[in-house]
C-alpha positions in Angstrom: 0.0 -0.1 -0.1 1.3 3.4 -0.7 2.2 5.8 2.2 -0.3 8.7 2.8 1.3 11.8 1.9 0.2 15.5 2.2 0.0 15.5 -1.8 -2.5 12.9 -1.4 -4.9 14.9 0.6 -6.5 16.4 -2.3 -7.1 13.4 -3.9 -9.1 11.9 -0.8 -11.0 15.2 -0.6 -12.1 14.8 -4.7 -13.2 11.3 -3.7 -15.4 12.6 -1.0 -17.0 15.2 -3.2 -17.4 12.7 -6.1 -19.2 10.6 -3.5 -21.6 13.3 -2.2 -22.4 14.5 -5.9 -22.8 10.9 -7.1 -25.4 10.4 -4.2 -27.3 13.3 -5.2 -27.6 12.0 -8.5 -29.0 8.6 -7.3 -31.4 10.4 -5.1 -32.6 12.2 -8.3 -33.0 9.0 -10.2 -34.6 7.3 -7.5 -37.4 9.9 -6.9 -38.1 9.9 -10.9 -38.0 6.0 -11.4 -39.3 4.7 -8.1 -42.7 4.1 -9.3 -41.4 1.7 -11.6 -39.2 -0.4 -9.6 -40.6 -4.1 -8.5 -40.0 -3.2 -4.7 -40.5 0.6 -4.6 -40.7 0.6 -0.7 -37.2 -1.2 -0.3 -35.7 1.8 -2.2 -35.7 4.2 0.5 -34.0 2.1 3.4 -31.1 1.3 0.5 -30.8 4.9 -0.4 -30.8 5.6 3.3 -27.6 3.0 3.6 -26.0 4.7 0.7 -26.4 8.4 2.5 -25.2 6.9 5.8 -22.3 5.1 4.5 -21.2 8.3 2.2 -21.2 10.5 5.4 -19.0 7.8 7.4 -16.7 7.3 4.6 -16.2 11.2 4.3 -15.1 11.6 7.8 -13.4 8.3 7.7 -11.1 8.8 5.0 -10.3 12.2 6.0 -7.9 10.6 9.0 -4.8 8.9 7.4 -4.5 6.6 10.0 -7.7 5.1 8.9 -7.0 4.5 5.0 -6.3 0.9 5.7 -7.5 -2.5 4.2 -10.3 -3.1 6.8 -11.8 0.2 5.8 -11.4 -0.3 2.1 -12.7 -3.6 2.0 -15.7 -2.7 4.0 -16.1 0.2 1.5 -16.0 -2.4 -1.4 -18.3 -4.9 0.2 -21.1 -2.5 1.2 -21.0 -1.1 -2.2 -21.1 -4.4 -4.3 -24.0 -5.0 -1.6 -25.9 -1.8 -2.7 -25.4 -2.6 -6.2 -26.8 -6.3 -5.9 -29.9 -4.9 -3.9 -30.7 -3.3 -7.3 -31.9 -7.0 -8.6 -34.5 -6.9 -5.8 -35.7 -3.5 -5.6 -35.4 -2.5 -9.4 -36.3 -5.9 -10.7 -34.7 -8.4 -12.9 -36.7 -7.5 -16.3 -36.3 -3.8 -15.4 -32.7 -4.2 -15.1 -32.4 -6.5 -18.4 -34.6 -3.5 -19.9 -31.4 -1.4 -19.6 -32.8 0.7 -16.3 -30.1 2.2 -14.2 -29.0 0.3 -10.8 -29.5 2.0 -7.6 -25.6 2.5 -7.4 -25.2 4.4 -10.7 -22.1 6.2 -10.6 -22.0 6.0 -6.8 -20.1 2.5 -7.0 -17.1 4.2 -8.5 -16.0 5.7 -5.3 -14.4 2.9 -3.4 -12.5 2.3 -6.9 -11.1 5.3 -6.5 -10.5 5.2 -2.9 -8.4 1.7 -4.0 -6.4 3.4 -6.5 -5.5 6.2 -4.3 -4.5 4.1 -1.1 -2.6 1.3 -3.4 -1.7 2.7 -6.8 -2.9 1.2 -10.3 -2.9 -2.5 -9.1 -5.3 -2.0 -6.3 -7.4 0.1 -8.2 -7.6 -1.9 -11.3 -8.3 -4.8 -8.8 -11.3 -3.2 -7.3 -12.6 -1.8 -10.7 -12.5 -5.5 -12.0 -14.4 -6.7 -8.7 -17.1 -4.0 -9.2 -17.4 -4.3 -13.0 -18.0 -8.0 -12.3 -20.6 -7.2 -9.7 -22.5 -4.4 -12.0 -22.4 -6.8 -15.0 -24.0 -9.7 -12.9 -26.8 -7.5 -11.7 -27.5 -6.0 -15.2 -27.6 -9.5 -16.3 -27.0 -8.5 -20.2 -23.7 -8.1 -21.9 -24.0 -5.4 -24.6 -21.6 -2.6 -25.4 -23.1 -0.3 -23.0 -22.8 -2.7 -20.2 -19.2 -3.4 -20.5 -18.7 0.5 -21.1 -19.0 0.9 -17.4 -16.4 -1.4 -16.4 -14.0 -0.2 -18.9 -14.4 3.4 -17.6 -13.7 2.2 -14.0 -10.4 0.3 -15.2 -9.7 3.3 -16.9 -10.1 5.6 -14.1 -8.4 3.3 -11.4 -5.3 3.3 -13.9 -5.0 7.0 -14.3 -5.5 7.7 -10.4 -3.0 5.2 -9.8 -0.7 6.8 -11.9 -1.2 10.3 -10.6 -0.8 8.8 -6.9 2.6 7.5 -8.1 3.8 10.8 -9.4 2.5 12.2 -6.3 4.8 9.9 -4.4 7.7 10.6 -6.5 7.2 14.5 -6.1 6.7 14.1 -2.4 10.1 12.3 -2.2 11.9 14.9 -4.2 10.3 17.7 -2.3 11.7 16.4 0.8 15.4 15.6 -0.8 15.1 19.2 -2.1 14.1 20.5 1.2 17.1 18.7 3.1 19.4 19.7 0.4 18.6 23.4 0.8 18.9 22.9 4.5 22.2 21.1 4.1 23.2 24.0 2.1 22.3 26.6 4.2 24.3 25.0 7.3 27.5 24.7 4.8 27.3 28.0 4.2 27.1 29.1 7.5 30.1 26.9 8.5 32.0 28.4 5.4 31.5 31.9 7.2 32.4 30.5 10.4 35.3 29.3 9.1 36.3 32.1 6.9 36.3 34.4 10.2 37.9 32.0 12.5 39.9 29.4 11.1 41.2 30.9 7.8 42.5 34.0 9.4 44.3 32.3 12.5 46.1 30.1 9.5 47.1 33.2 7.7 48.3 34.8 10.7 50.3 32.1 11.6 51.6 32.0 7.8 52.5 35.7 8.0 54.2 35.6 11.5 56.4 32.6 10.9 57.3 33.0 7.1 60.7 34.4 8.3 61.8 31.9 10.8 63.8 28.9 10.8 63.4 25.7 12.2 60.0 24.4 13.2 58.4 27.7 13.5 59.3 28.0 9.7 57.8 24.6 9.1 54.7 25.2 11.1 54.2 28.5 9.0 54.4 26.5 5.7 51.9 24.2 6.9 49.6 26.8 7.9 49.7 27.9 4.7 49.2 24.8 3.1 46.0 24.2 5.2 44.6 27.8 4.6 44.8 27.2 0.6 43.6 23.7 0.8 40.5 25.0 3.3 39.8 28.4 1.5 39.5 26.0 -2.0 37.2 23.5 -0.1 35.1 26.3 1.2 34.8 28.3 -1.9 34.8 25.5 -4.4 31.7 23.4 -3.5 29.6 25.1 -6.4 31.7 24.1 -9.0 32.3 20.5 -7.2 28.4 19.9 -7.7 28.5 21.4 -11.3 31.1 18.4 -12.0 29.7 15.9 -9.8 28.5 13.4 -12.7 32.1 13.4 -14.3 34.2 10.5 -13.9 37.9 10.2 -12.2 40.6 7.8 -11.8 41.0 7.1 -7.9 44.6 5.8 -8.7 45.3 8.9 -9.9 44.1 10.8 -6.5 46.0 8.2 -4.2 49.3 8.2 -6.3 50.5 11.6 -4.9 49.9 10.0 -1.1 53.3 7.7 -2.1 56.2 8.5 -0.3 59.1 6.9 1.4 56.9 5.7 3.9 53.5 5.2 2.3 53.2 2.8 -0.3 50.3 2.8 -2.8 49.0 -0.1 -4.5 46.0 -1.2 -7.2 45.1 -2.3 -10.1 47.2 -1.7 -13.4 44.4 -0.1 -14.8 42.3 3.1 -13.7 39.7 2.9 -11.0 36.8 5.1 -12.6 34.5 6.4 -9.9 31.9 9.6 -10.2 34.4 12.7 -9.7 32.7 13.7 -6.4 33.1 10.2 -5.1 36.5 9.5 -5.9 37.5 13.1 -4.2 35.6 12.1 -0.8 37.5 8.6 -0.9 40.8 9.9 -1.7 40.1 12.6 1.1 39.2 10.0 3.4 42.2 7.9 2.8 44.3 11.2 3.3 42.5 11.4 6.8 43.6 8.1 7.5 47.4 8.7 6.6 47.3 11.9 8.4 46.5 9.8 11.8 49.4 7.6 10.8 51.4 11.0 10.8 49.9 12.3 14.0 49.8 9.5 16.1 52.8 6.9 14.9 56.7 7.5 15.6 58.1 9.4 12.5 59.3 7.1 10.0 56.3 4.6 10.4 55.5 2.6 7.4 52.0 2.6 5.8 50.3 0.8 2.8 47.3 2.0 0.9 45.5 -1.3 -1.1 42.9 -0.4 -3.7 41.1 -3.3 -4.9 38.5 -2.7 -7.6 35.7 -5.1 -7.8 32.6 -5.1 -10.0 30.1 -4.6 -7.1 32.1 -2.3 -4.8 35.8 -0.6 -4.2 37.4 -1.3 -1.5 40.4 0.7 -0.2 42.6 -0.4 2.9 44.9 1.6 4.8 47.3 -0.3 7.0 50.2 0.9 9.0 52.8 -0.6 11.5 52.2 1.8 14.4 51.1 1.2 18.0 47.4 0.4 17.3 44.6 2.0 19.1 42.7 0.8 22.2 39.2 -0.2 21.7 38.1 2.5 23.7 40.1 4.9 22.2 37.9 6.1 19.2 35.0 6.7 21.3 36.9 8.9 23.7 38.6 10.9 20.9 34.7 11.6 19.5 33.6 12.8 22.8 36.7 15.3 23.3 35.9 16.7 19.8 38.7 15.3 17.9 36.4 13.9 15.1 38.9 12.9 12.3 38.1 9.2 12.4 34.1 10.0 12.9 33.7 12.6 10.5 36.6 12.9 8.1 36.6 9.2 7.3 33.5 7.3 8.6 31.5 10.4 7.8 32.5 10.9 4.5 32.0 7.4 3.6 28.5 7.0 5.3 27.5 9.7 3.1 28.6 7.8 -0.1 26.4 5.1 1.0 29.9 3.1 2.0 31.1 1.3 5.4 34.2 1.7 7.3 36.0 -0.9 9.2 39.0 -0.4 11.4 40.9 -3.4 12.9 43.3 -2.7 15.3 45.3 -3.9 18.6 47.5 -2.3 20.7 51.2 -3.1 19.5 50.0 -4.5 16.0 49.2 -1.6 14.1 45.9 -0.3 12.3 44.1 -1.3 9.4 41.2 1.2 8.0 39.1 -0.6 5.1 36.9 1.7 3.1 34.2 -0.1 1.2 32.2 1.7 -1.4 29.4 0.0 -3.5 29.1 0.8 -7.3 26.1 2.1 -8.3 
């Protein structure tokens, strides 16, 4: 069953209006033709049942939680019962001569309700059930008799198709709202970074530019980080425009190779969407940065890329001191989010998974697995 959404509300209101209008039409026909019925006194109780059920369903379908199979099945069965009552009220002879049933157009309402609640398949099933009942009651199978059933099937198909479009539109609207909120948050963070972190890095770069030793090296690193961070903050628009282009993951990882870092992978290119490849390479860079930060100078690290038809796996392994099991949770609580956001956050946004295997004194292996889509 299709989930009820805000875009379906007008359809349920339209069904209620249709049911009320059809009831008024039935009442007019009963008043005009009651004298020709085989049992005219039974027409009024049947009309009262139709009126009561119309009022009940108008309020029942107004609540999304009640639009469930029990109510839909009851709606279909009661309408079919009213339609079948035409045999006793109107009379078999009159129906065979072409006199309208008691339900007339009123019996189309549950078909529309099924189409809105469950889509085309549910609507067509209800239309066929109602059509068979209508043909059985009429007891004649000419072109006019079949036309009503065909029209119900077409109406159910059209309404079910509209419901499908409504569901897709609702999902796209929700994604657009989420994307807008995400972009606004990124812009806010970009302003905060520009007003704080970038200015501090620029200041460190200027003050330490003329110094020697570790102070000069610190100034140089601050300048590199300022440039990279400024590109990241100001380059999001261009990145979004090129997100459908492809890039070779190996070409992005090979610059990380050094005397202490070994990069290995397939002989050919590992093609991924450009944005995906860039995020995966950034996660690898964060893992290598952790090696530099938390291991002794000169610690060896290995980057291995495995390109499979269903997924791409990148493993970053080092021979450092390892990580205690509780250390990652402590680092996240203390605000050091290199693993939580730079690695796990990036891969999770891409629909992948991160597995960290480590033990004190046995090194650490970070495995990044990204499914191909």
